[in-house]
N, C-alpha and C positions, 0 to 999 in steps of 0.2 A: 548523555552517555548512550552509546550504542548498545542495545540490549542483546543478550544471548538468547538462544531458543528457550531455555528454561525461564529466563526473566520475562520473555514475551508471554509465556503462559500466565504468569502472575498478572501481567498487564491486562490480558483478556479477561481473566477471572475477576479482577478488580472492577473493570468496566461493567461486567455482567451483574455483579453483586450491588454496585452503587448506581446502576442504571444511567450510564453515559456511554457514548461510543467514541472511538478514536478515529480521527479523520485520516484516511489513507490517500495520499496525493501522488498521482503519476507525475513525477518531476522529470522533464526531458532535457534539462541542461544544468550545469553547475550553478548558474544564477538562480534557477528555480529551486534547487535544493537549499541554497543559502536563504532565500526568501522564506521557505517553509520553516526553517529552524528559527529565524528571527521572529516570525509570527507566533510560533509555539512558545518562544521565550516571553514575548510580550503578554501572552494570555496565560502563561504558566500551565500549558496543556501538553499532555503526551501527544506524540505524532508518529505516524507511519509514513515513511517515504518508500514508494514502490516503483519498480521499473518493469516495463513490458519489453518484449523482444525488440520492438522497433526503436525503443530508447537505447537499448544495449548495443544495437547495430548501427545506430545513428552517428552523425558526424561528431557530436559532442563527446562520445565515449568510445565505442569500438570501431567505428568507421568500417563496418561490414563484418567484423569478427565479434561474435556475441561473448565469447569467453574473455577476451581482452576488455570488452565493454563492461562486463560484470566486475572485473578486477578494478577498473578505473572508477566505476560507480561506487563500489564499496570503499575504495580508498578515499573518494571525495567525502562520503558520509562519515567514515571513521575519523578523518582528519578534523572535521567540523564538530561532530557530536562528542568527541572525546577531548576537544579543546577546553581550556578552563572556563570559558564563558558559557558553554553548554553542558558541562559535566553533570549538572543537577537536573537536566531535562531528559525524560525518558524518550528515546528515539529508537524506532524499529526500522529495519530494512526488510521489505517484503518483495518476493518475486511474484509478478502479476502477468497474466497473459503470455506465458511462455509455451510455445507449441512448435511443432515441426520435428524434423528428423534429429536435430541436435538437442532435444529437450532433456532426455535422460542424462546425457553427459554434462550439460550445463548446470542442471539442478543438483546433480551429484557433487559437482565441484563446489557449489554454493553451500552445500551441507557439510562436506568434508573439510572445506577450507581452501580458499584460493591463495596461493603464496604471492605476496607482494613484497618486492625488495625495496628497502629504505635504509640508507646509510650503510649499505653492505649487509644488512640483516634481512632475512626472509621472514615476513610476518604473515601468518595465515589469517585471512579475512572470511568471516562467516555471515550468512544471512540470518536474520532473527526468526523469520518464518517463511514458509514456502507454499506456493500454490501452483497448480497446473491449469492451463487453459484446456478444458475438456470439450470444447465446442466441436472438435473434429474427431473425438474419440467415441468408441462404443463404451457401454458400461463396463464390459470386461476389460477393455484396454485402460480405462480410467482406474479401475481397481488395481490392475497389474502394475501400472506405472507408479502409483503411490506405494504399493507394496515393495517395489524395487527400490524406491527412495528410502523407505524404512529400513530395508536390508542394508543399503549402503551406509546408513547412519550406524546401524548395529555393528557391522563389520569393522567400522572405523573407530568405534568406541565414543561416538559423539551423540548429542541429542538432536532431534529434529522436531519442530513444531509445524504441523501441517494444517492448511486450509483445503478442504475438499469441496469441489463445486459440482452441481448438477447442470442441466441445461438452463442457465439463468435467463436466457432470452426466450424461453419456450412457454411463457405464461406461468401458471402456478404448478410447481413441482408436486406430483402426488407423493403422499407420505410413504408409500411402499417403495419408492425410489430410494429414499433414505435408508430403508431396511436393507436394500441390496448393496448400495454404494458404501455407506458408512459401515454396515455390518460386514461387508466383504473384506474391508481393510482391518477392522477392529478384531475380527476373529483370528487373523494371522499376526497382526502387529498391534496389540492393544496399547492405548495410552499415548499415541502420537498425534491424533487429530484433535485440534482445539478450536477449530472454526469450521462451520458448515455453511455453504453458500447455495441454497436452493433458489429456484425461481419463485418470486413473490409478487409478480405482476409489474416489475420494472424491466427496462431493457437498456443495454449499453447505448450511449449516445443520447441525443435530444429527441423529444417527441412533440410534434405540434399539438397533439390531443392531450398531452400530459400522460399520466399513467392511471387511467380509470380502473384498471384491474388490480392495482396495488392493494394488498391485504395485510394489515398488521396482525389480524387473527391468524392468517396462514403462517406468519413468522412465529407466533406463539406456539402454534401446533407443531411446527418443525423443531422448535427448541425443546419441547416436551418429548417428541419422538427421539431426538438425538440423545437426550438424557436416558431414555429407556434403553436405547441400543448400546450405549457406551458405559452406562452406570456412573456418569459424571456430568456436570454441567458443561454444555458446549455453547459458546456464543455463536450468533448468526452474523455472517458477513453479507452486507448489502451491496450488490453491484447495480450500476445504472442509476445513480442518484442525481445526475445532472437534470435540473428542471423539476425535481421532486420538491413539493412545497414544504416549508419549515414545519408545519403542523403534522405532515405525514412523516417527516424525519423524526419528530418527537415521538409519534406513535410507534414507529419502528424501534426506537431505543427502548421504550417502555415494554415492548413485546419481547425483547431479547437480542436486538442487534448491538454488537460491540465494535464493529469495524465497518466504516462506510467509505467505499471507493469514490474518488472524485477525479475525473479525468477530462471529459469533453468540455465541461464548463470552465475548468481550470485553464485548459489550452486556449479556449476562446478569449478569456479575459486577458491573458498575456499577449495573444496575437493582436487583439484589437487595440491594446495599449501601445504596442510597438507600431502599429499602423498609424495611430494618432500622433505618436512622437515624430515619425518621419514626415507627416503632413505639416506639423507645426514647425519642425526644425529644418525642413527641406531647403529653405533659402540660405541656411548656414552651411550647407554642404557644397561650398564653393571654396576652392583653395585660397581665394583672395579675402574671404570673410575672416575677421579676427577670431571668431569662435569655431573655426573649421575643425581643428583637431579635437577639441573637447566634445564637439557635436558628433564627429565621425567615430570616436572611440566607442568600443562596446559598452563601456561604463556609462556613457551618456544615455543610450536607449535603455539599458538595464535598470538604471536608477529611476528612470521615468516609469518603467513597467512596475518596479517594486512598489512605488507610491500608490499605484492603483490595484495591485494584486494582493498585498498583505491585508487591506481592509476586507476583501472578499473571503480570505481564509478566516479572519476573525469572526465574520458573520456565520460561517459554517461551524466554527467551534461553539458558538452560542446555540445554534440549532441542535447540536449533539450533546450539549450539557457537559463538555469536557474542559471548559475553562476552570482554572484554579485547581486542577486535579493532579498536577505534576508532583508537587512537594510530597503529598501523602503517599502517592504511588511509589516514589523513590524510597521513602522510608520503609515501605512494605517490601520492596525489592531487595533492599540492602540489609534488612533485619536478619 
């Protein structure tokens, strides 16, 4: 079931209280979205599917138009997550790494509902949770943009569940940055931020040296500071987890991480699997070969990728302690 913003808050709070984290996968194709849901179903784990600007504007979704891409992406997730086979699975759609001149318009649409026409009816599609890529924003711009999104939700009479990030690639975020950023939004629009993403010694992408500056103690300190600022428990979102050792992921969860982004390694696994497929099946891509069509079809390569990708997702679930959490979480959400 695709969760609403209010239901997403329950999921984050459940993870925080029970000390597990929800895997957030940047899925850049319909096939990747499908694989994520099947993996979550196999593990009975809640899952976050998230999209960045380059996915929304890519050929699989918007073909250059981010708003069209957002509508198609949400439609894909809604159709699958609300289908009978996945109705008992907590699925969140999260906006990740959205930046640039169209950010406010795009995220406002995701908050207020993007109309999608099906069988002559227009159905509004909503994101479960929202974040902004703040890497090119000043602190003042970051605060103002999130306040604008809160205002857009308020004026439309809908809920918004926000993740606020600091400079996650800039080492260890000082605690006074949380005072300014979280405090700046909370003073004007209390109760909308439910995830905080400070820098904790990781970086987006891979690192040949690993992440020697990673600090679970820093995570715990930021969790406590966020609670002091907002007066409620705020889960930490971990960016830059590709290449982080399982024991470090476990320590992060123990310290208060409830959402772990997974993109670079995910993309690499799928790309290398596709590469291997064409190396193995290359001799069949000859019109005279009896298996030409079945080998050339998209389903051929995607099935091969699926067999190698889903086990990697399951490994991540185990590292984050989220296996077998779906059933109890759904009971809590629907109570």
